[in-house]
C-alpha positions, 0 to 999 in steps of 0.5 A: 500500500503506497499512500500519500501520508500527511501529518499536519495535524500531529505536527503543527499542534500541541501534543499530550506530553505524557505518552502512558495510555492511561484514562486521565484528565489531559491539559494543553494538548490538542491530542494524545498519541496512543496505539490501537488495541491488537485484536487477536483474529481479525477479519474483513467483512466489508471493504468499500472499494468506491471509497478506497479508490478515491483515497488511493488505494488499488483493488490489491490493496483491500484484499491484502494482509497489509490492509486488514492488519492497519485497519484492524490496529493490528499494524502501525502504517509506516511513519505515521503515529496514530493519536486520540483527540482531546475535546469536551461537550455539552451533553443533553444540554449539560456541560460534560467537561472533558471528553475526548476520543474514547474509542476512536483513534486516528490513524493518519491523514492522506492526500490524494487528487488535492482532497485531504481525508483523515482515516479514523478507527472506531472501536479499536481500544482504549484511550486516555479519554475513555473514562470507565470503558474500553473503547472497543465497539461491537458487531451490532453498532458497527454494522450500523455504523458502516452501512449508515455512513454509506447510505447517507452519502448516496442520499446527498447528505454531508457525513463521514464515510465508511472504508472497512468493517472488520471483526476483531476476534474478541468478545466484547462485554455490553449492556445493550439497554443500560438495564442491568443485563450485560453479555458478551458480543462480537467485537468489530472496527469500523474505519471512518474517513472524513476531512477531520474529525474536528467538532464543537467540543475541541474548542469548547475544552480549551475556552472552559479551561481558558487556554486561549493560547490552544485555542487560537493555535487550534482555530489558525490550524483548522482555517489554514488546513480546511478553510482556505478561502478564508484570507482575513486576519483577526477577529475577522477571520475568525468570524469568517470561520464561524460564519462557514460553519453555521452555514455548512451545519444549516446545509446538513440539518436541513438535509437531515429533515429532507429525508427524515434522519434522526441522529439521536445524539446531537451533543456539541462533541458530535458536532463536525465543524466541517458541516458533515454528519458524525458519530452514528449511535442510536440514530434512525429514519423516521418511518411513521411520520412523528415530529417528536420521535427519537431513537435514543432510549436515554432521550426518551423523557425529555426528547431533546433530540427529537426529529422535530427539534434538530434545527433548534438543537443545531442553533443552540449547539452553535451558540455554544461554539460562538462562546468558545470562539468569543475569547478570539473575537472579544465582541458579540455583534459578529457572532450574534448576526451570524446566529440570528441569520440562521433561524431565518436562513433555516425557514428559507431553506426549509420552505424550499426544501419542502416545496422540491419534495412537493414538486413545486417550482414556483414560489407562492406565499400560501405554500406555507399553510399547504406545507403546514397542512401536510405535516399535520396530516401526516402526524395524525395517523401513522404514515410512512414519511419516506413512502408518502412522497415517493408515491406523491410523485405519481400523482397527476394534474387531472386526478381526482381526490379520490385517485390521489388518495388510492395512489397514495394509500400504501403509505398509511400503516392503517388505511382502514383508520382514514375515515371520518374527520381525518379522510376529510382532512386529507380531502382537503388537502389533496384538493388544495395540492391539486389546485397548486399543481395547476399553477405549475408549468412542468408536466406530470411526467418532468414532475415525477422525475424531479420529485424522484431525484429529492424523494428516495425510494429506499433508506436504512430503516432500523428493522432493515439494519437490525436483519443484517446484524442478526444475520452477520452475528450467525457470519453471514453477510448476504444481507450486509452485501444486499443492503450496501448495494441497495443504498448505493442507489437510494433514488433509483427504482431497482426493481429487483430490490422492491421488497425493501419499499416497504413500511416497518413490519409489526415485529419491528415496532416494539423490537430492541434495535428497530424501535429505539437504541441506547449509545451502548457499543 
């Protein structure tokens, strides 16, 4: 394997002076050097050939023992020094102090075709930031992360990506629901890929400790390496950086809402400065449309990170990043202007996104009410979010209300309950929608094509991931391979995959791993 290795992060930023891999507080350092825990019997379950090519691997590399050894943590790639980052964060709205890469180890940075990437192992063992944990991950959560990152990428959602999924050959003790019933599960390691894994929390930890020197070093490095379009100096440089982060983060959350994705753990340590989705833990896609749904058992009471609250939490998290950057700027006016712009910009972006999903090109003021009526209707009785919008593209301008309702009937979990007042509300909405379509110039065929580009047919539903996990646990990886292939083209019809264009089965509604999940990995 011949990669173009870059060591800018570890060469230009302050390292932890203590080289011992012991859990502890780390001060005045951006990272700590640490080697992965050597697995006993690693085996490759899946590799992402397209991403590998982009990074600079050959197909023979992926089949080599060197690849297996490096990306299982068994060997260190030549001339590299793996490291874990130090950061803090607000967890569920409360400052948690030092957190850091507790189960992630950055292997190295690469550059290929002018694209910088950091390759990181998740589940590769203990670091100084592991707190009370072992730094390992299990097959269950690793399959979910591996599939989801690629599913999101091909949906067009800004995200980290997955290079490889490898079992360690070791058993890992986990309490899947945190209810006092731990059990051993198969260990696994995912290689994650991103421009960097710098988070809001990397800045927060230095600000919280009044370590302005290292806060400035980190900010200057981040801007130089990843925001070369910023040429200003002084406070204007940091304001430009914050503005860019706010814009890309807003773009990310609009994409989440667009496809019905719920992150589940929007803590500030899980927010990337690149505006990409990171840390796939207890995530999920809306199945029945419910703005109050969260997949995270830890959040079941508060529902802080529910689907409908994600845009507001994103703004709250940006406020925390603004607070962390304030010592470099020393005035609030510029920061507040950027934060206030987020609210207005999100409303505009959401409206545009929903118009696209509805196949509407013209801008008409009454669209806001049409969208409000629709989301209200979707939440009255269980209606599948993904299926509804995909079927909506089949409606034609000359359809009757009854015909239109019949075309989307499959999206209802209980069609027999769509009657009386509920039926009347849907009839009113379709009357309004059909009238609205009359104001559009594109033909029915043209509108359908455009709607199917933005409304996916296939998403990674939790029950699908769970089925793949159960098979993988029995060393049958056929479904893992099938779903990976399916999710490469989520907007295409894929007739041979039609079975996955289906609502959540009844058995999955309450099943562990299909309805709600914990952060256990």
